[in-house]
MITI-422215 format. One record per residue: x, y, z of N, C-alpha, C, O in turn; chain; residue in one letter. Coordinates in Angstrom, 3 decimals, always signed. Each point is the difference from the previous one (the first is absolute). Layout:
NODE        nX        nY        nZ       caX       caY       caZ        cX        cY        cZ        oX        oY        oZ  chaine  residu
NODE         X         Y         Z         X         Y         Z         X         Y         Z         X         Y         Z       A       a
...
# end
This chain:
NODE        nX        nY        nZ       caX       caY       caZ        cX        cY        cZ        oX        oY        oZ  chaine  residu
NODE    +0.836    -1.172    +0.000    -0.836    +1.172    +0.000    +0.884    +1.240    +0.000    +1.003    +0.058    +0.711       A       m
NODE    -1.371    +0.907    -1.492    +0.754    +1.240    -0.086    -0.123    +0.805    +1.283    -1.037    -0.031    +0.662       A       s
NODE    +2.086    +0.745    -0.315    -0.043    +0.892    +1.164    -0.792    +1.264    -0.320    -0.429    +0.712    +0.908       A       a
NODE    +0.236    -0.434    -2.192    -0.743    +1.196    -0.395    -1.495    -0.278    +0.152    -0.526    -0.969    -0.549       A       i
NODE    -0.142    +1.834    +1.302    -1.432    -0.187    +0.222    -0.851    +1.004    -0.776    -1.160    -0.277    -0.302       A       t
NODE    +1.728    +1.442    -0.023    -0.734    +1.028    -0.735    +0.977    +0.789    -0.874    +1.174    +0.146    +0.339       A       h
NODE    -1.672    +0.354    -1.455    +0.793    +0.844    -0.882    -0.819    +1.238    -0.319    -1.159    -0.101    -0.401       A       l
NODE    +1.761    +1.269    +0.578    -0.620    +1.263    -0.370    +0.951    +0.710    -0.958    +1.118    +0.346    +0.382       A       f
NODE    -1.551    -0.126    -1.616    +0.808    +0.709    -0.989    -0.613    +1.372    -0.198    -1.182    +0.121    -0.324       A       a
NODE    +1.995    +0.921    +0.521    -0.500    +1.365    -0.068    +0.462    +0.740    -1.237    +1.118    -0.185    -0.480       A       g
NODE    -2.007    +1.028    -0.024    +0.305    +0.827    -1.163    -0.350    +1.447    +0.338    -1.177    +0.333    +0.134       A       v
NODE    +2.186    +0.533    +0.005    -0.284    +1.413    +0.210    -0.567    +0.608    -1.285    +0.464    -0.315    -1.095       A       p
NODE    -1.461    +1.179    +1.231    -0.644    +0.621    -1.161    -0.056    +1.512    +0.180    +0.037    +0.500    +1.124       A       v
NODE    -0.125    +0.218    -2.227    -0.051    +1.461    +0.073    -1.423    +0.517    +0.197    -0.187    +1.067    +0.585       A       s
NODE    -0.803    -1.791    -1.055    -1.399    +0.425    +0.128    -0.821    -1.198    +0.468    -0.249    -0.923    -0.777       A       d
NODE    -0.169    +0.931    +2.034    -0.656    -1.165    +0.582    -1.309    -0.345    -0.695    -0.220    -1.162    -0.343       A       l
NODE    -0.652    +2.136    +0.128    -1.313    -0.297    -0.593    +0.124    -0.527    -1.422    -0.706    -0.938    -0.370       A       e
NODE    +1.588    +1.521    -0.433    +0.230    -0.491    -1.361    +0.560    -1.414    +0.036    -0.373    -0.839    -0.820       A       t
NODE    +1.265    +0.573    +1.766    +0.608    -1.326    +0.123    -0.996    -1.042    +0.495    +0.037    -1.149    -0.441       A       s
NODE    -0.928    +1.538    +1.353    -1.057    -0.924    +0.434    -0.827    -0.421    -1.210    -0.307    -1.181    -0.163       A       i
NODE    -0.050    +2.133    -0.674    -0.773    -0.309    -1.210    +0.786    -0.938    -0.919    -0.560    -0.965    -0.521       A       d
NODE    +1.855    +1.241    +0.317    +0.817    -0.818    -0.898    +0.111    -1.433    +0.525    -0.201    -0.947    -0.759       A       w
NODE    +0.519    +0.776    +2.047    +0.151    -1.345    +0.558    -1.336    -0.734    +0.087    -0.035    -1.225    -0.121       A       y
NODE    -1.051    +1.942    +0.325    -1.326    -0.623    -0.027    -0.266    -0.600    -1.375    -0.506    -1.117    -0.110       A       t
NODE    +0.848    +1.859    -0.931    -0.172    -0.540    -1.359    +1.001    -1.124    -0.264    -0.352    -0.989    -0.643       A       r
NODE    +1.586    +1.117    +1.121    +1.026    -1.017    -0.190    -0.432    -1.336    +0.612    +0.090    -1.039    -0.653       A       f
NODE    -0.562    +1.065    +1.911    -0.421    -1.225    +0.676    -1.420    -0.409    -0.358    -0.412    -1.122    +0.297       A       f
NODE    -0.339    +2.009    -0.929    -1.373    -0.325    -0.383    -0.968    -0.021    +1.177    -1.069    -0.605    -0.074       A       g
NODE    +1.453    +1.269    +1.156    -0.865    +0.048    +1.180    +0.469    +1.115    +0.928    +1.119    +0.502    -0.108       A       r
NODE    -1.998    -0.138    +1.009    +0.312    +1.060    +0.958    +1.043    -0.473    +1.009    +0.274    -1.195    +0.112       A       a
NODE    +0.282    +2.114    +0.596    +0.985    -0.288    +1.040    -0.598    -0.910    +1.056    -1.219    -0.078    +0.149       A       r
NODE    +2.075    -0.604    +0.577    -0.448    -0.858    +1.095    +0.001    +0.724    +1.337    -0.782    -0.332    +0.891       A       d
NODE    +1.667    +1.328    -0.749    +0.094    +0.672    +1.289    +0.654    +1.354    -0.202    +0.729    +0.224    -0.967       A       n
NODE    -1.006    +0.674    +1.902    +0.677    +1.300    +0.025    +0.269    +0.346    +1.453    -0.897    -0.029    +0.842       A       r
NODE    +2.156    +0.359    -0.567    +0.401    +0.426    +1.326    +0.682    +1.350    -0.169    +1.142    +0.071    -0.455       A       v
NODE    -1.830    +0.985    +0.814    +0.534    +1.340    -0.227    +0.189    +0.222    -1.488    -0.943    -0.130    -0.780       A       g
NODE    +2.169    +0.465    +0.388    +0.309    +0.217    -1.416    +0.559    -1.236    -0.691    +0.362    +0.070    -1.174       A       d
NODE    -0.283    -1.197    +1.870    +0.451    -1.245    -0.627    -1.220    -0.770    -0.491    -0.942    -0.241    +0.754       A       e
NODE    +0.972    -0.141    -2.031    -1.120    -0.692    -0.639    +0.489    -1.375    -0.443    +0.995    -0.109    -0.717       A       v
NODE    -1.703    -0.952    +1.149    +0.466    -1.379    -0.154    -0.879    -0.837    -0.932    -1.225    +0.122    +0.000       A       f
NODE    +1.882    -0.974    -0.792    -0.656    -1.064    -0.756    +0.641    -1.316    +0.431    +1.225    -0.123    -0.005       A       w
NODE    -2.034    -0.850    +0.372    +0.532    -1.326    +0.329    +0.230    -0.721    -1.330    -0.937    -0.209    -0.770       A       e
NODE    +2.187    -0.166    +0.509    +0.319    -0.626    -1.287    +0.160    -1.503    +0.113    +0.019    -0.701    -1.012       A       i
NODE    +0.096    +0.201    +2.228    +0.062    -1.429    +0.277    -0.192    -0.146    +1.505    +0.071    +0.985    +0.735       A       d
NODE    -0.313    -2.201    -0.280    -0.146    -0.186    +1.437    +1.276    +0.480    +0.692    +1.088    -0.503    -0.280       A       e
NODE    -1.219    +1.455    +1.164    +1.103    +0.575    +0.762    +0.967    +0.823    -0.856    +1.135    +0.236    +0.416       A       h
NODE    -1.557    +0.200    -1.591    +0.837    +0.850    -0.850    -0.823    +1.199    -0.456    -1.074    -0.151    -0.582       A       a
NODE    +1.592    +1.331    +0.854    -0.721    +1.242    -0.278    +0.871    +0.973    -0.778    +1.215    +0.053    +0.188       A       w
NODE    -1.853    +0.714    -1.064    +0.640    +1.135    -0.648    -0.673    +1.230    +0.575    -1.226    +0.054    +0.098       A       l
NODE    +2.030    +0.942    +0.286    -0.605    +1.242    +0.465    +0.622    +1.176    -0.721    +1.160    -0.033    -0.410       A       f
NODE    -1.969    +1.080    +0.266    +0.490    +1.254    -0.551    -0.130    +1.054    +1.092    -0.880    -0.061    +0.858       A       i
NODE    +1.787    +1.028    -0.923    -0.017    +1.089    +0.970    +0.522    +1.261    -0.679    +0.884    -0.072    -0.853       A       e
NODE    -1.434    +1.236    +1.234    +0.475    +1.234    -0.620    +1.398    +0.366    +0.483    +0.262    +0.073    +1.201       A       p
NODE    +0.614    +0.150    -2.147    +1.354    +0.447    +0.295    +0.608    +0.434    -1.337    +0.667    -0.784    -0.675       A       n
NODE    -0.908    +2.036    +0.310    +0.422    +0.502    -1.311    +1.502    -0.097    -0.201    +0.456    -0.214    -1.123       A       a
NODE    +0.315    +0.365    +2.176    +1.460    -0.062    -0.104    +0.469    -1.387    -0.420    +0.956    -0.124    -0.766       A       t
NODE    -1.618    -0.920    +1.260    +0.416    -1.382    -0.290    -0.867    -0.670    -1.063    +0.204    -1.178    -0.292       A       r
NODE    -1.162    +1.891    -0.294    -0.905    -0.596    -0.990    +0.804    -0.692    -1.094    +0.991    +0.532    -0.499       A       a
NODE    -1.445    -1.733    +0.140    +0.681    -0.792    -1.013    +0.977    -1.004    +0.601    +0.532    -0.846    -0.719       A       g
NODE    -0.290    +0.927    +2.011    +0.867    -0.948    +0.699    -0.904    -0.954    +0.781    -1.217    +0.180    -0.006       A       a
NODE    +1.759    -1.157    +0.656    -0.806    -0.952    +0.750    +0.625    -0.321    +1.345    +1.145    +0.360    +0.273       A       g
NODE    -1.917    -1.047    +0.562    +0.474    -0.417    +1.318    -0.637    -1.336    +0.323    -1.035    -0.343    -0.571       A       a
NODE    +1.623    -0.409    +1.463    -0.566    -1.285    +0.395    +0.078    -0.190    +1.496    +0.933    +0.467    +0.652       A       g
NODE    -1.921    -1.156    -0.115    -0.005    -0.344    +1.418    -0.300    -1.484    +0.112    -0.934    -0.504    -0.623       A       r
NODE    +1.722    -0.181    +1.409    -0.185    -1.431    +0.182    -0.158    -0.275    +1.489    +0.784    +0.497    +0.810       A       i
NODE    -1.770    -1.267    -0.452    -0.195    -0.420    +1.378    +0.501    -1.423    +0.132    -0.352    -0.865    -0.801       A       t
NODE    +1.183    +0.617    +1.820    +0.583    -1.319    +0.202    -0.648    -0.704    +1.181    -0.389    +0.635    +0.980       A       l
NODE    +0.278    -1.947    -1.082    -0.529    -0.791    +1.106    +1.033    -0.095    +1.113    -0.367    -0.049    +1.174       A       a
NODE    +1.654    +0.023    -1.520    +1.078    -0.106    +0.973    +1.082    +0.993    -0.366    +0.196    +0.289    -1.180       A       e
NODE    +0.514    +0.241    +2.170    +1.062    +0.965    -0.304    +1.173    -0.675    -0.698    +0.263    -1.183    +0.220       A       p
NODE    +0.446    +1.939    -1.067    +1.210    -0.563    -0.610    +1.059    -0.206    +1.068    -0.038    +0.646    +1.047       A       p
NODE    +0.984    -1.541    -1.303    +1.064    -0.184    +0.982    +0.900    +1.241    +0.005    -0.021    +0.791    -0.942       A       d
NODE    +0.785    -0.634    +1.974    +0.815    +1.206    +0.190    +0.970    +0.224    -1.150    +0.232    +1.143    -0.396       A       a
NODE    +0.338    -2.214    -0.146    +0.976    +0.151    -1.086    -0.659    +0.563    -1.249    +0.540    +0.914    -0.622       A       a
NODE    -1.694    -1.442    +0.246    -0.639    +0.495    -1.220    -0.602    +1.375    +0.212    -0.078    +0.779    -0.949       A       s
NODE    -0.354    -0.450    +2.171    -0.587    +1.312    +0.272    +1.038    +1.104    -0.100    -0.329    +1.139    -0.334       A       a
NODE    +1.586    -1.471    +0.621    +1.030    +1.033    -0.022    +0.724    +0.075    -1.344    +0.834    +0.883    -0.197       A       s
NODE    -1.134    -1.782    -0.715    +0.656    -0.009    -1.303    -0.558    +1.116    -0.872    -1.213    +0.119    -0.169       A       t
NODE    +2.077    +0.672    -0.368    -0.431    +1.086    -0.885    +0.098    -0.464    -1.450    +0.907    -0.742    -0.377       A       r
NODE    -1.856    +1.195    -0.414    +0.015    -0.354    -1.410    +1.060    +0.825    -0.707    +0.171    +1.184    +0.290       A       s
NODE    +0.539    -1.810    -1.216    +0.984    +0.725    -0.789    -0.611    +0.482    -1.314    +0.674    +0.647    -0.802       A       s
NODE    -1.945    -0.962    +0.584    -0.651    +0.394    -1.248    -0.354    +1.470    +0.037    -0.519    +0.477    +1.010       A       e
NODE    +0.786    +0.269    -2.094    -0.340    +1.419    -0.024    -1.513    +0.196    +0.103    -0.783    -0.765    -0.563       A       p
NODE    +0.401    +1.794    +1.286    -1.415    +0.349    +0.089    -0.763    -0.740    +1.084    -1.144    +0.352    +0.288       A       g
NODE    +1.739    -1.360    +0.317    -0.700    -0.744    +1.041    +0.438    +0.495    +1.367    +1.186    +0.222    +0.244       A       l
NODE    -2.161    -0.051    +0.648    +0.305    +0.405    +1.366    -0.435    -1.122    +0.921    -1.080    -0.566    -0.168       A       r
NODE    +1.913    +0.246    +1.134    -0.403    -1.050    +0.925    -0.788    +0.637    +1.138    +0.215    +1.162    +0.346       A       d
NODE    -1.110    -1.922    +0.219    -0.791    +0.433    +1.136    -0.107    -1.161    +0.966    -0.043    -1.159    -0.412       A       r
NODE    +0.002    +1.462    +1.673    -0.200    -1.032    +1.000    -1.439    -0.490    -0.111    -0.935    +0.800    +0.005       A       c
NODE    +0.766    -2.077    -0.103    -1.333    -0.575    -0.126    -0.443    -0.543    +1.354    +0.618    -0.914    +0.547       A       l
NODE    -1.682    +1.479    -0.020    -0.509    -0.414    +1.297    -1.391    -0.577    -0.202    -0.882    +0.692    -0.509       A       i
NODE    +0.669    -1.938    +0.894    -1.324    -0.622    -0.220    -1.065    +0.628    +0.886    +0.296    +0.531    +1.070       A       p
NODE    -1.532    -0.600    -1.528    -1.114    +0.455    +0.806    -0.143    -0.920    +1.195    +0.123    -1.219    -0.124       A       q
NODE    -0.381    +1.803    +1.276    -0.235    -0.805    +1.190    -1.437    -0.490    -0.022    -0.914    +0.795    -0.215       A       q
NODE    +0.696    -2.060    +0.427    -1.335    -0.577    +0.019    -0.344    -0.415    +1.414    +0.798    -0.626    +0.696       A       r
NODE    -1.998    +0.986    -0.287    -0.447    -0.403    +1.326    -0.554    -1.411    -0.080    -0.731    -0.342    -0.929       A       e
NODE    +1.089    -0.473    +1.915    -0.495    -1.369    +0.067    -1.443    +0.027    +0.457    -0.356    +0.754    +0.906       A       e
NODE    -0.493    -1.590    -1.540    -1.408    -0.028    +0.357    -0.240    -0.852    +1.222    -1.140    -0.135    +0.443       A       a
# end
C-alpha cells in the first residue's frame, strides 16, 4: 500500500471567475468544493485539482501530498538536486483513534 493517502495539485490563476468557467467546461461539470478562494475538482478518489487566484504565479503549478506515515529521517533531510524543485518537510496528518 502506498504511503500517499491524498494528492492535491494546485494551479495559480490570474482571474478566478474566468478560470472557474474554463475548468468547469474542461471537466464537464461544476466544481466539487470551494474553500475561500480555492476551488476544487475531485479528479480521482483522494486526488484533487484546485485553482487559486495568484496573478504573480499564474501559469505555474503546485502539489500537496498527504502521507499515511512520515518519511524516515534520512529521506526527509535529503535535498533534491533537480533545478526548480524545493524540498519541504512532510508531516502526516494526526488521526484521532475512535
